[in-house]
N, CA, C and O atoms as CSV, one atom per row, in Angstrom:
chain,resi,resn,atom,element,x,y,z
A,1,MET,N,N,-24.147,24.174,-6.295
A,1,MET,CA,C,-22.841,23.660,-5.921
A,1,MET,C,C,-23.036,22.259,-5.325
A,1,MET,O,O,-23.946,22.037,-4.526
A,2,LYS,N,N,-22.185,21.336,-5.715
A,2,LYS,CA,C,-22.264,19.949,-5.262
A,2,LYS,C,C,-21.273,19.723,-4.124
A,2,LYS,O,O,-20.140,20.200,-4.182
A,3,GLN,N,N,-21.699,18.996,-3.085
A,3,GLN,CA,C,-20.806,18.631,-1.989
A,3,GLN,C,C,-20.438,17.162,-2.098
A,3,GLN,O,O,-21.281,16.314,-2.391
A,4,VAL,N,N,-19.152,16.873,-1.855
A,4,VAL,CA,C,-18.656,15.502,-1.851
A,4,VAL,C,C,-17.964,15.270,-0.519
A,4,VAL,O,O,-17.181,16.105,-0.065
A,5,HIS,N,N,-18.254,14.131,0.110
A,5,HIS,CA,C,-17.641,13.790,1.391
A,5,HIS,C,C,-16.611,12.691,1.170
A,5,HIS,O,O,-16.876,11.695,0.497
A,6,LEU,N,N,-15.435,12.893,1.749
A,6,LEU,CA,C,-14.324,11.950,1.622
A,6,LEU,C,C,-13.694,11.725,2.989
A,6,LEU,O,O,-13.837,12.553,3.889
A,7,ILE,N,N,-13.010,10.623,3.141
A,7,ILE,CA,C,-12.153,10.404,4.300
A,7,ILE,C,C,-10.727,10.508,3.783
A,7,ILE,O,O,-10.337,9.783,2.868
A,8,CYS,N,N,-9.956,11.403,4.366
A,8,CYS,CA,C,-8.586,11.647,3.905
A,8,CYS,C,C,-7.682,10.477,4.258
A,8,CYS,O,O,-7.773,9.921,5.352
A,9,ILE,N,N,-6.808,10.104,3.325
A,9,ILE,CA,C,-5.803,9.071,3.576
A,9,ILE,C,C,-4.397,9.662,3.484
A,9,ILE,O,O,-3.417,8.930,3.346
A,10,GLY,N,N,-4.305,10.999,3.563
A,10,GLY,CA,C,-3.011,11.682,3.450
A,10,GLY,C,C,-2.117,11.514,4.657
A,10,GLY,O,O,-0.898,11.647,4.543
A,11,CYS,N,N,-2.697,11.221,5.821
A,11,CYS,CA,C,-1.926,10.969,7.038
A,11,CYS,C,C,-2.766,10.045,7.916
A,11,CYS,O,O,-3.900,9.735,7.551
A,12,PRO,N,N,-2.258,9.601,9.044
A,12,PRO,CA,C,-2.997,8.643,9.878
A,12,PRO,C,C,-4.275,9.171,10.547
A,12,PRO,O,O,-5.039,8.371,11.089
A,13,LEU,N,N,-4.535,10.477,10.529
A,13,LEU,CA,C,-5.708,11.015,11.225
A,13,LEU,C,C,-7.034,10.624,10.583
A,13,LEU,O,O,-8.025,10.474,11.299
A,14,GLY,N,N,-7.094,10.455,9.276
A,14,GLY,CA,C,-8.333,10.073,8.598
A,14,GLY,C,C,-9.428,11.107,8.740
A,14,GLY,O,O,-10.557,10.768,9.095
A,15,CYS,N,N,-9.118,12.350,8.470
A,15,CYS,CA,C,-10.080,13.440,8.632
A,15,CYS,C,C,-11.267,13.293,7.675
A,15,CYS,O,O,-11.091,12.908,6.519
A,16,PRO,N,N,-12.481,13.602,8.161
A,16,PRO,CA,C,-13.646,13.651,7.276
A,16,PRO,C,C,-13.627,14.972,6.505
A,16,PRO,O,O,-13.688,16.045,7.105
A,17,LEU,N,N,-13.544,14.894,5.203
A,17,LEU,CA,C,-13.448,16.084,4.357
A,17,LEU,C,C,-14.756,16.356,3.646
A,17,LEU,O,O,-15.496,15.433,3.306
A,18,THR,N,N,-15.030,17.610,3.427
A,18,THR,CA,C,-16.152,18.021,2.592
A,18,THR,C,C,-15.583,18.920,1.506
A,18,THR,O,O,-14.956,19.938,1.797
A,19,ALA,N,N,-15.802,18.546,0.273
A,19,ALA,CA,C,-15.337,19.345,-0.864
A,19,ALA,C,C,-16.553,19.880,-1.595
A,19,ALA,O,O,-17.552,19.181,-1.766
A,20,GLU,N,N,-16.456,21.124,-2.022
A,20,GLU,CA,C,-17.513,21.723,-2.822
A,20,GLU,C,C,-17.032,21.844,-4.249
A,20,GLU,O,O,-15.964,22.394,-4.517
A,21,LEU,N,N,-17.844,21.316,-5.175
A,21,LEU,CA,C,-17.502,21.340,-6.596
A,21,LEU,C,C,-18.520,22.167,-7.354
A,21,LEU,O,O,-19.718,22.147,-7.072
A,22,GLU,N,N,-17.994,22.897,-8.327
A,22,GLU,CA,C,-18.854,23.663,-9.219
A,22,GLU,C,C,-18.255,23.589,-10.609
A,22,GLU,O,O,-17.084,23.913,-10.805
A,23,ASP,N,N,-19.056,23.163,-11.573
A,23,ASP,CA,C,-18.610,23.020,-12.957
A,23,ASP,C,C,-17.358,22.143,-13.061
A,23,ASP,O,O,-16.458,22.432,-13.849
A,24,GLY,N,N,-17.306,21.072,-12.265
A,24,GLY,CA,C,-16.186,20.137,-12.312
A,24,GLY,C,C,-14.926,20.618,-11.627
A,24,GLY,O,O,-13.907,19.929,-11.672
A,25,GLU,N,N,-14.963,21.777,-10.996
A,25,GLU,CA,C,-13.794,22.314,-10.292
A,25,GLU,C,C,-14.016,22.274,-8.797
A,25,GLU,O,O,-15.120,22.533,-8.319
A,26,VAL,N,N,-12.960,21.948,-8.051
A,26,VAL,CA,C,-13.027,21.962,-6.599
A,26,VAL,C,C,-12.902,23.417,-6.149
A,26,VAL,O,O,-11.874,24.059,-6.364
A,27,ARG,N,N,-13.962,23.925,-5.524
A,27,ARG,CA,C,-13.983,25.322,-5.053
A,27,ARG,C,C,-13.442,25.455,-3.635
A,27,ARG,O,O,-12.780,26.441,-3.311
A,28,SER,N,N,-13.725,24.452,-2.780
A,28,SER,CA,C,-13.222,24.526,-1.405
A,28,SER,C,C,-13.159,23.128,-0.811
A,28,SER,O,O,-13.861,22.212,-1.239
A,29,VAL,N,N,-12.290,22.994,0.192
A,29,VAL,CA,C,-12.163,21.751,0.949
A,29,VAL,C,C,-12.130,22.143,2.420
A,29,VAL,O,O,-11.349,23.007,2.821
A,30,THR,N,N,-12.975,21.510,3.221
A,30,THR,CA,C,-12.983,21.766,4.662
A,30,THR,C,C,-12.916,20.444,5.406
A,30,THR,O,O,-13.205,19.386,4.846
A,31,GLY,N,N,-12.532,20.517,6.672
A,31,GLY,CA,C,-12.469,19.344,7.530
A,31,GLY,C,C,-11.070,18.807,7.735
A,31,GLY,O,O,-10.847,17.981,8.620
A,32,ASN,N,N,-10.124,19.263,6.931
A,32,ASN,CA,C,-8.757,18.768,7.060
A,32,ASN,C,C,-8.050,19.460,8.228
A,32,ASN,O,O,-8.251,20.648,8.480
A,33,THR,N,N,-7.218,18.686,8.934
A,33,THR,CA,C,-6.434,19.258,10.026
A,33,THR,C,C,-4.967,19.447,9.650
A,33,THR,O,O,-4.189,19.999,10.428
A,34,CYS,N,N,-4.594,18.993,8.466
A,34,CYS,CA,C,-3.233,19.254,7.971
A,34,CYS,C,C,-3.313,19.589,6.484
A,34,CYS,O,O,-4.359,19.418,5.858
A,35,LYS,N,N,-2.220,20.060,5.932
A,35,LYS,CA,C,-2.215,20.488,4.528
A,35,LYS,C,C,-2.411,19.325,3.548
A,35,LYS,O,O,-2.818,19.537,2.405
A,36,ASN,N,N,-2.122,18.102,3.993
A,36,ASN,CA,C,-2.281,16.944,3.105
A,36,ASN,C,C,-3.741,16.729,2.705
A,36,ASN,O,O,-4.018,16.256,1.603
A,37,GLY,N,N,-4.666,17.073,3.587
A,37,GLY,CA,C,-6.083,16.836,3.327
A,37,GLY,C,C,-6.595,17.562,2.101
A,37,GLY,O,O,-7.270,16.968,1.261
A,38,GLU,N,N,-6.282,18.829,1.994
A,38,GLU,CA,C,-6.753,19.590,0.835
A,38,GLU,C,C,-6.137,19.056,-0.449
A,38,GLU,O,O,-6.826,18.907,-1.458
A,39,LYS,N,N,-4.828,18.765,-0.410
A,39,LYS,CA,C,-4.170,18.211,-1.601
A,39,LYS,C,C,-4.797,16.880,-2.009
A,39,LYS,O,O,-5.051,16.636,-3.189
A,40,TYR,N,N,-5.045,16.019,-1.009
A,40,TYR,CA,C,-5.645,14.718,-1.290
A,40,TYR,C,C,-7.019,14.881,-1.947
A,40,TYR,O,O,-7.293,14.259,-2.974
A,41,ALA,N,N,-7.879,15.713,-1.361
A,41,ALA,CA,C,-9.238,15.887,-1.895
A,41,ALA,C,C,-9.210,16.422,-3.320
A,41,ALA,O,O,-9.931,15.922,-4.184
A,42,ARG,N,N,-8.395,17.420,-3.569
A,42,ARG,CA,C,-8.336,17.997,-4.912
A,42,ARG,C,C,-7.860,16.968,-5.937
A,42,ARG,O,O,-8.414,16.869,-7.032
A,43,ARG,N,N,-6.839,16.212,-5.576
A,43,ARG,CA,C,-6.311,15.197,-6.487
A,43,ARG,C,C,-7.343,14.073,-6.692
A,43,ARG,O,O,-7.554,13.624,-7.819
A,44,GLU,N,N,-7.972,13.629,-5.621
A,44,GLU,CA,C,-8.930,12.531,-5.702
A,44,GLU,C,C,-10.150,12.895,-6.547
A,44,GLU,O,O,-10.720,12.035,-7.220
A,45,LEU,N,N,-10.541,14.137,-6.515
A,45,LEU,CA,C,-11.736,14.552,-7.249
A,45,LEU,C,C,-11.456,14.993,-8.682
A,45,LEU,O,O,-12.381,15.060,-9.491
A,46,THR,N,N,-10.213,15.292,-9.010
A,46,THR,CA,C,-9.907,15.752,-10.365
A,46,THR,C,C,-9.050,14.772,-11.156
A,46,THR,O,O,-9.192,14.679,-12.375
A,47,ASN,N,N,-8.158,14.035,-10.480
A,47,ASN,CA,C,-7.258,13.112,-11.172
A,47,ASN,C,C,-6.872,11.982,-10.214
A,47,ASN,O,O,-5.728,11.927,-9.761
A,48,PRO,N,N,-7.817,11.071,-9.895
A,48,PRO,CA,C,-7.508,10.025,-8.924
A,48,PRO,C,C,-6.464,9.047,-9.447
A,48,PRO,O,O,-6.475,8.664,-10.617
A,49,THR,N,N,-5.567,8.656,-8.557
A,49,THR,CA,C,-4.506,7.705,-8.902
A,49,THR,C,C,-4.437,6.628,-7.823
A,49,THR,O,O,-4.928,6.813,-6.709
A,50,ARG,N,N,-3.825,5.508,-8.170
A,50,ARG,CA,C,-3.664,4.399,-7.234
A,50,ARG,C,C,-2.350,3.686,-7.508
A,50,ARG,O,O,-1.826,3.715,-8.622
A,51,ILE,N,N,-1.829,3.046,-6.468
A,51,ILE,CA,C,-0.742,2.087,-6.631
A,51,ILE,C,C,-1.407,0.733,-6.794
A,51,ILE,O,O,-2.303,0.383,-6.025
A,52,VAL,N,N,-0.980,-0.028,-7.784
A,52,VAL,CA,C,-1.562,-1.342,-8.054
A,52,VAL,C,C,-0.647,-2.406,-7.476
A,52,VAL,O,O,0.563,-2.375,-7.696
A,53,THR,N,N,-1.219,-3.344,-6.739
A,53,THR,CA,C,-0.470,-4.491,-6.217
A,53,THR,C,C,-1.128,-5.768,-6.716
A,53,THR,O,O,-2.354,-5.873,-6.749
A,54,THR,N,N,-0.309,-6.732,-7.103
A,54,THR,CA,C,-0.822,-8.017,-7.577
A,54,THR,C,C,0.317,-9.030,-7.533
A,54,THR,O,O,1.309,-8.810,-6.838
A,55,THR,N,N,0.193,-10.114,-8.252
A,55,THR,CA,C,1.242,-11.119,-8.344
A,55,THR,C,C,1.449,-11.514,-9.804
A,55,THR,O,O,0.553,-11.364,-10.634
A,56,VAL,N,N,2.647,-12.024,-10.104
A,56,VAL,CA,C,2.927,-12.608,-11.419
A,56,VAL,C,C,3.587,-13.969,-11.207
A,56,VAL,O,O,4.177,-14.239,-10.162
A,57,ARG,N,N,3.470,-14.810,-12.221
A,57,ARG,CA,C,4.037,-16.151,-12.149
A,57,ARG,C,C,5.570,-16.115,-12.221
A,57,ARG,O,O,6.169,-15.238,-12.843
A,58,VAL,N,N,6.173,-17.105,-11.558
A,58,VAL,CA,C,7.625,-17.281,-11.584
A,58,VAL,C,C,7.903,-18.691,-12.092
A,58,VAL,O,O,7.301,-19.658,-11.626
A,59,SER,N,N,8.816,-18.797,-13.046
A,59,SER,CA,C,9.218,-20.126,-13.529
A,59,SER,C,C,10.550,-20.502,-12.890
A,59,SER,O,O,11.457,-19.677,-12.782
A,60,GLY,N,N,10.651,-21.754,-12.472
A,60,GLY,CA,C,11.899,-22.269,-11.907
A,60,GLY,C,C,12.241,-21.708,-10.544
A,60,GLY,O,O,13.404,-21.714,-10.142
A,61,GLY,N,N,11.238,-21.224,-9.828
A,61,GLY,CA,C,11.504,-20.629,-8.526
A,61,GLY,C,C,10.991,-21.466,-7.382
A,61,GLY,O,O,10.187,-22.379,-7.571
A,62,GLU,N,N,11.469,-21.143,-6.180
A,62,GLU,CA,C,10.990,-21.845,-4.990
A,62,GLU,C,C,9.540,-21.481,-4.671
A,62,GLU,O,O,8.860,-22.190,-3.930
A,63,LEU,N,N,9.080,-20.373,-5.236
A,63,LEU,CA,C,7.677,-19.966,-5.143
A,63,LEU,C,C,7.111,-19.871,-6.552
A,63,LEU,O,O,7.834,-19.541,-7.492
A,64,ALA,N,N,5.837,-20.154,-6.699
A,64,ALA,CA,C,5.198,-20.111,-8.011
A,64,ALA,C,C,4.831,-18.694,-8.442
A,64,ALA,O,O,4.642,-18.429,-9.629
A,65,MET,N,N,4.732,-17.778,-7.464
A,65,MET,CA,C,4.312,-16.405,-7.746
A,65,MET,C,C,5.215,-15.433,-6.979
A,65,MET,O,O,5.817,-15.785,-5.964
A,66,VAL,N,N,5.291,-14.202,-7.493
A,66,VAL,CA,C,5.996,-13.139,-6.781
A,66,VAL,C,C,5.059,-11.931,-6.705
A,66,VAL,O,O,4.351,-11.620,-7.662
A,67,SER,N,N,5.068,-11.263,-5.561
A,67,SER,CA,C,4.249,-10.060,-5.412
A,67,SER,C,C,4.920,-8.902,-6.144
A,67,SER,O,O,6.145,-8.775,-6.151
A,68,VAL,N,N,4.091,-8.063,-6.759
A,68,VAL,CA,C,4.584,-6.910,-7.515
A,68,VAL,C,C,3.699,-5.702,-7.230
A,68,VAL,O,O,2.581,-5.842,-6.735
A,69,LYS,N,N,4.211,-4.518,-7.548
A,69,LYS,CA,C,3.436,-3.285,-7.421
A,69,LYS,C,C,3.939,-2.277,-8.430
A,69,LYS,O,O,5.062,-2.376,-8.924
A,70,THR,N,N,3.087,-1.300,-8.730
A,70,THR,CA,C,3.548,-0.216,-9.591
A,70,THR,C,C,4.534,0.616,-8.783
A,70,THR,O,O,4.366,0.789,-7.576
A,71,ALA,N,N,5.554,1.127,-9.446
A,71,ALA,CA,C,6.595,1.897,-8.759
A,71,ALA,C,C,6.057,3.214,-8.210
A,71,ALA,O,O,6.631,3.773,-7.275
A,72,SER,N,N,4.977,3.708,-8.771
A,72,SER,CA,C,4.297,4.899,-8.263
A,72,SER,C,C,2.839,4.827,-8.689
A,72,SER,O,O,2.417,3.863,-9.327
A,73,ASP,N,N,2.076,5.847,-8.335
A,73,ASP,CA,C,0.652,5.886,-8.681
A,73,ASP,C,C,0.455,5.888,-10.191
A,73,ASP,O,O,1.263,6.430,-10.946
A,74,ILE,N,N,-0.637,5.269,-10.607
A,74,ILE,CA,C,-1.075,5.367,-12.001
A,74,ILE,C,C,-2.511,5.891,-12.000
A,74,ILE,O,O,-3.194,5.797,-10.981
A,75,PRO,N,N,-2.976,6.433,-13.108
A,75,PRO,CA,C,-4.367,6.897,-13.152
A,75,PRO,C,C,-5.334,5.759,-12.813
A,75,PRO,O,O,-5.170,4.631,-13.279
A,76,LYS,N,N,-6.331,6.067,-12.006
A,76,LYS,CA,C,-7.300,5.062,-11.565
A,76,LYS,C,C,-7.947,4.339,-12.750
A,76,LYS,O,O,-8.219,3.141,-12.666
A,77,GLY,N,N,-8.191,5.043,-13.833
A,77,GLY,CA,C,-8.801,4.448,-15.017
A,77,GLY,C,C,-7.919,3.445,-15.744
A,77,GLY,O,O,-8.398,2.740,-16.632
A,78,LYS,N,N,-6.639,3.366,-15.386
A,78,LYS,CA,C,-5.705,2.430,-16.030
A,78,LYS,C,C,-5.465,1.159,-15.219
A,78,LYS,O,O,-4.694,0.296,-15.637
A,79,ILE,N,N,-6.122,1.037,-14.058
A,79,ILE,CA,C,-5.865,-0.114,-13.181
A,79,ILE,C,C,-6.119,-1.436,-13.903
A,79,ILE,O,O,-5.259,-2.316,-13.905
A,80,PHE,N,N,-7.284,-1.580,-14.511
A,80,PHE,CA,C,-7.607,-2.861,-15.150
A,80,PHE,C,C,-6.731,-3.121,-16.373
A,80,PHE,O,O,-6.428,-4.276,-16.671
A,81,ASP,N,N,-6.319,-2.074,-17.086
A,81,ASP,CA,C,-5.375,-2.249,-18.196
A,81,ASP,C,C,-4.049,-2.779,-17.672
A,81,ASP,O,O,-3.433,-3.643,-18.294
A,82,CYS,N,N,-3.612,-2.266,-16.537
A,82,CYS,CA,C,-2.360,-2.718,-15.919
A,82,CYS,C,C,-2.463,-4.191,-15.522
A,82,CYS,O,O,-1.552,-4.973,-15.791
A,83,ILE,N,N,-3.563,-4.564,-14.888
A,83,ILE,CA,C,-3.761,-5.957,-14.475
A,83,ILE,C,C,-3.780,-6.881,-15.689
A,83,ILE,O,O,-3.177,-7.954,-15.666
A,84,ARG,N,N,-4.476,-6.463,-16.753
A,84,ARG,CA,C,-4.518,-7.275,-17.979
A,84,ARG,C,C,-3.121,-7.442,-18.582
A,84,ARG,O,O,-2.785,-8.516,-19.081
A,85,ALA,N,N,-2.309,-6.384,-18.536
A,85,ALA,CA,C,-0.953,-6.453,-19.087
A,85,ALA,C,C,-0.080,-7.433,-18.301
A,85,ALA,O,O,0.858,-8.007,-18.852
A,86,LEU,N,N,-0.385,-7.624,-17.023
A,86,LEU,CA,C,0.404,-8.531,-16.185
A,86,LEU,C,C,-0.112,-9.964,-16.193
A,86,LEU,O,O,0.564,-10.873,-15.711
A,87,LYS,N,N,-1.298,-10.166,-16.733
A,87,LYS,CA,C,-1.963,-11.471,-16.690
A,87,LYS,C,C,-1.091,-12.596,-17.249
A,87,LYS,O,O,-1.039,-13.678,-16.664
A,88,ASP,N,N,-0.416,-12.363,-18.357
A,88,ASP,CA,C,0.365,-13.412,-19.005
A,88,ASP,C,C,1.867,-13.300,-18.752
A,88,ASP,O,O,2.654,-14.018,-19.368
A,89,VAL,N,N,2.266,-12.410,-17.858
A,89,VAL,CA,C,3.693,-12.242,-17.562
A,89,VAL,C,C,4.173,-13.389,-16.679
A,89,VAL,O,O,3.529,-13.747,-15.693
A,90,GLU,N,N,5.304,-13.950,-17.048
A,90,GLU,CA,C,5.973,-14.966,-16.234
A,90,GLU,C,C,7.451,-14.631,-16.223
A,90,GLU,O,O,8.052,-14.461,-17.284
A,91,VAL,N,N,8.051,-14.532,-15.041
A,91,VAL,CA,C,9.464,-14.172,-14.938
A,91,VAL,C,C,10.263,-15.378,-14.470
A,91,VAL,O,O,9.786,-16.163,-13.651
A,92,PRO,N,N,11.485,-15.530,-14.990
A,92,PRO,CA,C,12.326,-16.636,-14.537
A,92,PRO,C,C,12.990,-16.296,-13.203
A,92,PRO,O,O,13.363,-15.149,-12.955
A,93,ALA,N,N,13.128,-17.302,-12.357
A,93,ALA,CA,C,13.841,-17.129,-11.094
A,93,ALA,C,C,15.332,-17.077,-11.390
A,93,ALA,O,O,15.771,-17.678,-12.371
A,94,PRO,N,N,16.120,-16.391,-10.591
A,94,PRO,CA,C,15.758,-15.687,-9.369
A,94,PRO,C,C,15.144,-14.307,-9.673
A,94,PRO,O,O,15.400,-13.702,-10.715
A,95,VAL,N,N,14.328,-13.841,-8.725
A,95,VAL,CA,C,13.718,-12.522,-8.807
A,95,VAL,C,C,14.178,-11.747,-7.581
A,95,VAL,O,O,14.186,-12.278,-6.471
A,96,SER,N,N,14.560,-10.491,-7.784
A,96,SER,CA,C,15.038,-9.655,-6.689
A,96,SER,C,C,14.037,-8.552,-6.359
A,96,SER,O,O,13.301,-8.088,-7.230
A,97,ILE,N,N,14.016,-8.143,-5.115
A,97,ILE,CA,C,13.173,-7.017,-4.712
A,97,ILE,C,C,13.581,-5.797,-5.539
A,97,ILE,O,O,14.768,-5.494,-5.665
A,98,GLY,N,N,12.613,-5.114,-6.088
A,98,GLY,CA,C,12.886,-3.925,-6.896
A,98,GLY,C,C,13.133,-4.217,-8.364
A,98,GLY,O,O,13.221,-3.289,-9.168
A,99,GLN,N,N,13.246,-5.485,-8.731
A,99,GLN,CA,C,13.464,-5.848,-10.131
A,99,GLN,C,C,12.274,-5.401,-10.968
A,99,GLN,O,O,11.122,-5.631,-10.598
A,100,VAL,N,N,12.560,-4.761,-12.098
A,100,VAL,CA,C,11.480,-4.306,-12.979
A,100,VAL,C,C,10.900,-5.522,-13.705
A,100,VAL,O,O,11.605,-6.242,-14.411
A,101,ILE,N,N,9.617,-5.725,-13.513
A,101,ILE,CA,C,8.915,-6.856,-14.118
A,101,ILE,C,C,8.258,-6.427,-15.427
A,101,ILE,O,O,8.236,-7.183,-16.398
A,102,LEU,N,N,7.726,-5.219,-15.442
A,102,LEU,CA,C,7.090,-4.637,-16.623
A,102,LEU,C,C,7.479,-3.162,-16.641
A,102,LEU,O,O,7.102,-2.424,-15.730
A,103,PRO,N,N,8.225,-2.710,-17.657
A,103,PRO,CA,C,8.757,-1.340,-17.627
A,103,PRO,C,C,7.718,-0.229,-17.797
A,103,PRO,O,O,7.938,0.892,-17.338
A,104,ASP,N,N,6.600,-0.520,-18.444
A,104,ASP,CA,C,5.610,0.532,-18.707
A,104,ASP,C,C,4.214,-0.048,-18.528
A,104,ASP,O,O,3.675,-0.682,-19.435
A,105,ALA,N,N,3.639,0.174,-17.360
A,105,ALA,CA,C,2.329,-0.391,-17.051
A,105,ALA,C,C,1.230,0.325,-17.822
A,105,ALA,O,O,0.907,1.477,-17.532
A,106,ALA,N,N,0.662,-0.355,-18.796
A,106,ALA,CA,C,-0.505,0.135,-19.545
A,106,ALA,C,C,-0.306,1.515,-20.150
A,106,ALA,O,O,-1.231,2.327,-20.168
A,107,GLY,N,N,0.889,1.783,-20.641
A,107,GLY,CA,C,1.154,3.063,-21.295
A,107,GLY,C,C,1.234,4.254,-20.358
A,107,GLY,O,O,1.125,5.398,-20.800
A,108,THR,N,N,1.424,4.004,-19.074
A,108,THR,CA,C,1.494,5.096,-18.098
A,108,THR,C,C,2.907,5.629,-17.902
A,108,THR,O,O,3.095,6.707,-17.337
A,109,GLY,N,N,3.902,4.873,-18.371
A,109,GLY,CA,C,5.287,5.266,-18.123
A,109,GLY,C,C,5.786,4.821,-16.760
A,109,GLY,O,O,6.931,5.094,-16.401
A,110,VAL,N,N,4.944,4.140,-16.000
A,110,VAL,CA,C,5.295,3.671,-14.656
A,110,VAL,C,C,5.606,2.185,-14.720
A,110,VAL,O,O,4.840,1.407,-15.288
A,111,GLY,N,N,6.725,1.797,-14.138
A,111,GLY,CA,C,7.120,0.398,-14.128
A,111,GLY,C,C,6.433,-0.389,-13.030
A,111,GLY,O,O,5.933,0.171,-12.055
A,112,VAL,N,N,6.421,-1.711,-13.210
A,112,VAL,CA,C,5.937,-2.635,-12.189
A,112,VAL,C,C,7.159,-3.368,-11.662
A,112,VAL,O,O,7.949,-3.907,-12.436
A,113,VAL,N,N,7.315,-3.388,-10.328
A,113,VAL,CA,C,8.505,-3.968,-9.710
A,113,VAL,C,C,8.139,-5.073,-8.734
A,113,VAL,O,O,7.045,-5.087,-8.169
A,114,ALA,N,N,9.078,-6.003,-8.544
A,114,ALA,CA,C,8.895,-7.091,-7.577
A,114,ALA,C,C,9.033,-6.527,-6.167
A,114,ALA,O,O,9.819,-5.613,-5.918
A,115,THR,N,N,8.250,-7.093,-5.252
A,115,THR,CA,C,8.303,-6.621,-3.864
A,115,THR,C,C,8.871,-7.665,-2.909
A,115,THR,O,O,8.835,-7.492,-1.691
A,116,ARG,N,N,9.391,-8.740,-3.472
A,116,ARG,CA,C,10.078,-9.733,-2.637
A,116,ARG,C,C,11.075,-10.508,-3.484
A,116,ARG,O,O,11.049,-10.435,-4.713
A,117,HIS,N,N,11.935,-11.235,-2.832
A,117,HIS,CA,C,12.950,-12.048,-3.500
A,117,HIS,C,C,12.405,-13.472,-3.651
A,117,HIS,O,O,11.791,-14.010,-2.730
A,118,VAL,N,N,12.633,-14.067,-4.811
A,118,VAL,CA,C,12.291,-15.471,-5.038
A,118,VAL,C,C,13.541,-16.151,-5.585
A,118,VAL,O,O,14.045,-15.802,-6.653
A,119,ARG,N,N,14.023,-17.124,-4.832
A,119,ARG,CA,C,15.209,-17.870,-5.269
A,119,ARG,C,C,14.847,-18.924,-6.300
A,119,ARG,O,O,13.694,-19.340,-6.416
A,120,LYS,N,N,15.859,-19.346,-7.045
A,120,LYS,CA,C,15.692,-20.488,-7.954
A,120,LYS,C,C,15.461,-21.730,-7.111
A,120,LYS,O,O,15.919,-21.812,-5.971
A,121,THR,N,N,14.757,-22.684,-7.670
A,121,THR,CA,C,14.547,-23.942,-6.991
A,121,THR,C,C,15.909,-24.567,-6.683
A,121,THR,O,O,16.764,-24.679,-7.562
A,122,GLY,N,N,16.100,-24.972,-5.423
A,122,GLY,CA,C,17.355,-25.580,-5.008
A,122,GLY,C,C,18.471,-24.598,-4.689
A,122,GLY,O,O,19.538,-25.027,-4.249
A,123,GLU,N,N,18.274,-23.308,-4.890
A,123,GLU,CA,C,19.291,-22.294,-4.602
A,123,GLU,C,C,19.351,-22.017,-3.101
A,123,GLU,O,O,18.319,-22.015,-2.429
A,124,ARG,N,N,20.509,-21.792,-2.591
A,124,ARG,CA,C,20.703,-21.453,-1.179
A,124,ARG,C,C,21.358,-20.144,-1.058
A,124,ARG,O,O,21.609,-19.680,0.054
């Protein structure tokens, strides 16, 4: 049986977790002080996901770039595909918080949205 040590990010406590794996399956998780710890460890060891944050170019805006993020987690293995898909994206100003910049990040079905407002140049 293989042991894996993790630090939980399910809540602010940051519990040190120990998971036991056998044949690719999580058999047990110990060290968690809340129910989030076990869920986090099982998900992290079998199907890790992440929220991706980056920036994209803005044309005609008071800022040259706008911060964006995936609307929810995507599979960890798709992170670089998502970044590559955003590499050549340029959005015209104005940009609103929550505006969908890319509707389907790397075939995950998860959209990429703006996380701040960017006005047009000269707009008040």
